[in-house]
C-alpha positions, 0 to 999 in steps of 0.5 A: 264340049257341049257341056263344058263350062264356057270359061274352060271352053273359051280359055285363050290357047295361044297369047294372041288370044288373050286381051289386054296384056301384049306387054305383060305376056311378052315379061312372061315369055321371056322369064321363062325362056330366060329362066336359066339365066334369071337371079330370081328363079320364081315369078308372082303374077298379081291381080284382082280376079278374073283378069287373066293371070292363069290363062295368060300363063297357060297360053305362054306355055302352048306357044311355047310347046312347054308342059303345064303342072298346075296345082293350087296352093290350097291344095297342099297346105302344109310343108310335108304335102309341098315337099311331097307334091311339088318336090316331086314336080320341081325334080322330075322331067316332063313325061314326054321329056319337054320343057315344063312350066310350074304354076301354083295358083293363089299362093294366099292359100298357104296360111293359118297354123295348120300351114306352119312350114309351108312358106318356108318348104316352098321358098326352098323348093324354088331355089332348087327349081330345074324349071320356071316356077310361076305363082298367082296372087290377088295380094302379093303384098301380105306378110306372110308372102315375104320370104317369096317375094324376095326370091321372085319377080313381081308382075301385075296384070290390071284389069283389062278395059270393057271394050277388050272384054266386049271383043271377047263377049262378040266371039263367044255369041258368034261361035255359039250363034246368039243373038245379041245387040251391041249395048245389051252386051257393052252393058254386060262388060261394063258391069264386069268391072274388068273381070272376064271370067265374070262376064263369060258366066254372066253370058253365059248363064242368060244364054239359054234362048239364045238372044241377049236382050236388055232386058235379060242382062237386066235379070242378072242381079235376080231372076225374079225380075229384081231391077238392074242398078242401071235403071235404078239410075235413069229413074233418078237421074231423067226424072223430076217426078219424086214418087218415080224417084222415090222406089228407084232402089226398092228392087235393086240387090245392092247395099246401100254403100255400093248405092253411094258409090254409083250415085257418086260415080255418075252424078258428074256423068248425068249433071253438067250444070254446076248449080244442079251438080252443087244440089246433088252432091249436097243431097249426097252428103246429107245422106252420107250423114244419116248413114253415118249416125246409123253406124254410130248409134244403130238408129236405123230408123234413118234408113228412110232418110238416106233413101230419100236423099239418095233418090228424091234428093238427087232427082230434084237438085236439077232444074230439068231433065237432061236430054240423050242417052246417059251411059252410066257407069259402076264405080272405079273407087273400088279399084282405086282403092285396091290399087293404092292399098298394093302400091301401100304394100310394096312400099311396105315390102321393100321397107321390111327389106331394108329392116333386115339388110340394116337390122332395124325395125319394120318401122323405123326403115319405113319412115327413116330409111325408105326416103334415102333409100329412094332419094339414092335410087332416083339418082341413078344408084343401082347397087342399093338395089342390088344389096337390097334385092329388090325385083324389078317392081320394086325397083321401078317403084324406087326410081318414081 
């Protein structure tokens, strides 16, 4: 156990140890227990990396006393491998004659010319399986996965809040005899962006001295004392000195796009007066204008203006420093964009099913037929969902 990575050592053994997904865990458990009664014989669990997709399945299986047969989709990419490896697992009884769960991780790994027939072979096996099949994906709405979506229920796992991640980190510190202060662990939990696995890996990497401090958390981005983004924000938001602000990003290992997002997220957190907000956003927008000129014309000399507007421009937007501590946080925009993309692709997936049933193009189904189908579902027409073979999430989306 000493040499075991903490992500493995502290992987949840039971459902009670999983944080932030109680309703989803209940659904997974119900799917496995009622597998033979399910119309669709597989479940696709999707969400960003590190939210607990795989560990949730393991925890439920442990609670139920089920054996897990786990493999990664990238390990059996073509039709022959899928039929030989997965086919045997799907049809054979467990070694100890117990119930079994088939877990296929990262199904996006099946793709490309060398995998011709892989998706079709997996789809056929799902129909014949004598055991529940659970698959995981970051993005289940890819076009190539359409045949699998038609045969599967879909369940989204959203990133847990930073307080849930903080709870996990505290438990590990107590078990490992590591000293810590709450603020340092909170910073570590926040910067993970909902990725539990990343947070645990970071904690392990800075725990050599059996103590977690703000300095050790700040050193994560680079061992050569590269300053954290949080320190850079302090120099900008808590100072009126141009010389201090202008060098805020000098040792920060983040590209300009990420710097824009951090600044944009935290301007309204720090600045409360309307005039300060106005000047700060004006400076941010000017930096964006120069960034656009760099992208269009490749005039990289404009970077000096981008940095000046992002740092000194934002710092000087306020008349005076705001007192007190401010908890800066990473942007949530990337996650929002990801969710918006998932929502659009869910819409697109429904349109593809309509296109198959109505023998029209996906484009025509998306723009002409889907609005009528959505209106029918809102008015309580359940037959339309059954006819299109929609899963629970797709049906719920239609009724919104």
